C-alpha positions as CSV (number, residue, x, y, z in Angstrom):
1,M,-88.1,-27.2,-21.2
2,L,-87.0,-24.0,-22.3
3,L,-83.8,-22.4,-20.6
4,P,-82.5,-19.2,-20.2
5,D,-79.6,-18.5,-23.1
6,S,-76.5,-18.4,-20.4
7,L,-77.8,-21.5,-19.0
8,A,-78.0,-23.3,-22.0
9,R,-74.7,-22.3,-23.9
10,L,-73.2,-23.6,-20.4
11,I,-74.8,-26.8,-20.6
12,E,-73.6,-26.7,-24.2
13,E,-69.9,-26.8,-23.4
14,L,-70.2,-28.8,-20.4
15,Q,-71.3,-31.9,-23.0
16,R,-68.1,-31.0,-24.9
17,L,-66.4,-32.6,-22.5
18,P,-65.3,-36.4,-21.9
19,G,-67.5,-38.5,-20.8
20,I,-70.6,-36.2,-20.6
21,G,-73.3,-36.8,-22.2
22,P,-76.6,-34.5,-22.2
23,K,-78.0,-35.6,-19.3
24,S,-75.2,-34.9,-16.8
25,A,-74.2,-31.9,-18.7
26,Q,-77.9,-30.4,-17.3
27,R,-77.2,-31.9,-14.1
28,L,-73.8,-30.3,-13.5
29,A,-75.2,-26.8,-14.9
30,F,-78.2,-26.9,-12.5
31,H,-75.6,-28.0,-9.7
32,I,-73.5,-24.5,-11.2
33,L,-76.3,-22.3,-10.6
34,R,-77.5,-23.8,-7.4
35,T,-74.1,-23.2,-5.8
36,P,-73.1,-20.1,-4.1
37,R,-71.4,-17.2,-6.1
38,E,-68.2,-17.8,-4.7
39,Q,-67.9,-21.4,-5.3
40,A,-68.3,-20.8,-8.8
41,E,-66.0,-18.4,-9.0
42,R,-63.7,-20.8,-7.8
43,L,-64.4,-23.1,-10.4
44,V,-64.1,-20.6,-13.1
45,E,-60.8,-19.1,-11.6
46,A,-59.5,-23.5,-11.6
47,V,-60.3,-23.4,-15.0
48,R,-58.7,-20.0,-15.8
49,D,-55.5,-20.8,-14.0
50,V,-54.7,-24.2,-15.9
51,K,-55.3,-22.8,-19.1
52,E,-52.5,-20.4,-18.2
53,R,-49.9,-22.4,-16.1
54,V,-49.8,-26.0,-17.5
55,T,-48.0,-26.4,-20.3
56,Y,-45.9,-29.4,-21.5
57,C,-42.6,-30.0,-20.8
58,S,-39.8,-29.1,-23.3
59,T,-38.0,-32.7,-22.7
60,C,-40.6,-34.9,-22.1
61,N,-44.2,-33.8,-22.7
62,N,-45.8,-34.7,-19.3
63,I,-48.2,-31.9,-17.9
64,T,-46.0,-29.1,-15.5
65,D,-46.4,-25.5,-14.3
66,V,-41.9,-25.3,-14.4
67,D,-40.3,-26.1,-17.3
68,P,-38.5,-28.7,-17.5
69,C,-40.9,-30.6,-14.9
70,V,-40.3,-32.1,-12.5
71,F,-39.3,-35.5,-13.0
72,C,-36.5,-34.1,-15.6
73,S,-35.2,-31.4,-13.4
74,A,-34.9,-34.3,-10.6
75,D,-31.4,-35.2,-9.8
76,N,-31.9,-38.3,-7.8
77,R,-34.0,-39.5,-10.9
78,D,-32.7,-42.2,-13.3
79,R,-31.5,-40.8,-16.2
80,H,-30.7,-44.2,-18.1
81,I,-34.2,-45.7,-18.3
82,I,-36.9,-43.6,-20.0
83,C,-40.7,-44.9,-19.3
84,V,-42.4,-44.0,-22.9
85,V,-46.3,-43.3,-22.2
86,E,-49.3,-42.2,-23.9
87,E,-50.6,-39.5,-22.4
88,P,-50.0,-37.6,-19.1
89,Q,-52.1,-39.1,-16.5
90,N,-50.6,-42.5,-17.4
91,V,-47.2,-40.9,-15.8
92,S,-49.6,-40.2,-12.5
93,A,-50.3,-43.8,-12.8
94,I,-47.0,-45.4,-12.9
95,E,-45.0,-42.8,-10.1
96,K,-48.6,-44.2,-7.7
97,T,-47.0,-47.5,-7.6
98,G,-43.9,-45.9,-6.0
99,E,-42.1,-48.7,-7.8
100,F,-40.3,-46.5,-10.9
101,K,-37.9,-44.1,-10.5
102,G,-36.5,-42.9,-14.0
103,L,-37.7,-40.5,-16.4
104,Y,-40.6,-40.3,-18.7
105,H,-41.4,-39.5,-22.2
106,V,-45.5,-39.0,-23.4
107,L,-46.4,-39.8,-27.0
108,M,-49.5,-37.6,-26.9
109,G,-51.5,-40.7,-28.2
110,A,-50.7,-43.8,-29.9
111,L,-50.3,-45.0,-33.4
112,S,-54.0,-45.7,-35.6
113,P,-53.8,-46.1,-39.0
114,L,-57.4,-46.4,-38.9
115,Q,-57.7,-42.6,-37.4
116,G,-54.9,-41.1,-39.9
117,I,-52.5,-41.2,-36.6
118,G,-49.2,-41.7,-37.6
119,P,-45.4,-41.8,-36.5
120,D,-44.8,-37.9,-37.4
121,D,-48.4,-37.7,-35.1
122,L,-46.8,-38.1,-32.4
123,K,-43.9,-37.3,-29.9
124,I,-41.1,-40.2,-31.2
125,H,-39.0,-37.7,-32.5
126,G,-38.2,-35.9,-29.1
127,L,-37.9,-39.4,-28.0
128,V,-35.1,-40.8,-30.4
129,A,-33.1,-37.4,-29.6
130,R,-33.1,-38.4,-26.0
131,M,-31.0,-41.3,-26.7
132,S,-27.5,-39.4,-27.3
133,N,-27.7,-38.6,-23.2
134,G,-26.8,-42.1,-22.0
135,V,-30.1,-44.0,-22.2
136,Q,-29.9,-47.8,-21.3
137,E,-33.3,-49.1,-21.6
138,I,-37.0,-47.4,-22.9
139,I,-39.7,-49.0,-21.2
140,I,-42.8,-49.2,-23.2
141,A,-46.1,-48.5,-20.7
142,T,-48.5,-47.9,-23.8
143,N,-51.8,-49.5,-22.8
144,P,-52.8,-52.8,-24.3
145,T,-55.0,-51.8,-27.3
146,V,-54.5,-52.9,-30.4
147,D,-53.6,-49.0,-31.4
148,G,-51.2,-49.1,-28.2
149,E,-49.5,-52.7,-28.7
150,T,-49.1,-51.4,-32.7
151,T,-47.1,-47.9,-31.3
152,A,-45.1,-50.7,-28.9
153,H,-44.1,-52.8,-31.2
154,Y,-43.3,-49.8,-33.9
155,L,-41.3,-48.4,-31.5
156,A,-39.0,-51.3,-30.7
157,K,-38.5,-51.7,-33.9
158,L,-37.4,-48.0,-34.3
159,L,-35.4,-47.9,-31.0
160,K,-33.6,-51.6,-30.7
161,P,-31.1,-50.3,-33.7
162,L,-30.1,-47.7,-31.4
163,G,-28.0,-50.1,-29.2
164,V,-30.8,-49.7,-26.4
165,K,-32.8,-52.2,-23.8
166,V,-36.4,-52.3,-25.2
167,T,-38.6,-53.7,-22.8
168,R,-42.7,-53.6,-22.7
169,I,-44.3,-53.6,-19.0
170,A,-46.1,-56.8,-18.4
171,M,-49.8,-57.2,-18.8
172,G,-52.6,-60.3,-17.1
173,V,-54.8,-60.9,-14.7
174,P,-55.1,-58.1,-12.3
175,M,-54.7,-58.7,-8.4
176,G,-58.0,-59.7,-6.5
177,S,-60.0,-61.3,-10.0
178,D,-60.6,-64.6,-11.1
179,L,-58.8,-66.6,-14.0
180,E,-62.4,-67.9,-15.3
181,Y,-63.2,-64.0,-15.9
182,A,-60.6,-63.3,-17.5
183,D,-60.8,-62.9,-21.1
184,E,-58.3,-65.0,-23.6
185,L,-56.3,-62.4,-24.9
186,T,-55.9,-61.4,-21.1
187,T,-54.6,-65.0,-19.8
188,R,-52.5,-65.1,-22.9
189,K,-50.6,-61.9,-22.4
190,A,-50.6,-63.2,-18.6
191,L,-48.6,-66.3,-19.4
192,E,-46.5,-64.3,-21.8
193,G,-45.4,-62.1,-19.1
194,R,-44.7,-64.8,-16.4
195,R,-41.8,-64.5,-13.7
196,E,-40.1,-66.6,-12.0
197,V,-41.2,-66.8,-8.1
């Protein structure tokens, strides 16, 4: 089907978004085409606002519209504990629990030798610099992937000699699932992360 250039360009740009293939991009483009002009303008304005106003915290690398971010500038956060995550969206996942009251540090990725991502490509130097501010514990909350585990081991070896307690979040069988459906690695991690009841 021959499409007008502007619509074809919109489909092409939408395909660049993660998880959006050609068919999804086409559906989205036709949806935008059918929506009232005001609604499309709000979408354009929202994208523009994000690009103009949202940046990264100069302390922890989390996304923010003020620098330092709300976590780094809050007086009620425990400054002795830093939770290290791979990406800014991981901060939201931990905050949703309502359990963590410390600070964060976003690495902006994970070590991946196969993809050529080494320690200098991540925000590790900033984390080490923060150790002089009375930090007592680092909680490593990288993803339970090969790259996440590699990153966790690297950080533990780097930070332990600095005299800080380094812990790793527990992993294992999710709530509401059956043990018989868990793979070996998940079950092994659940056994390793067991705690007294």
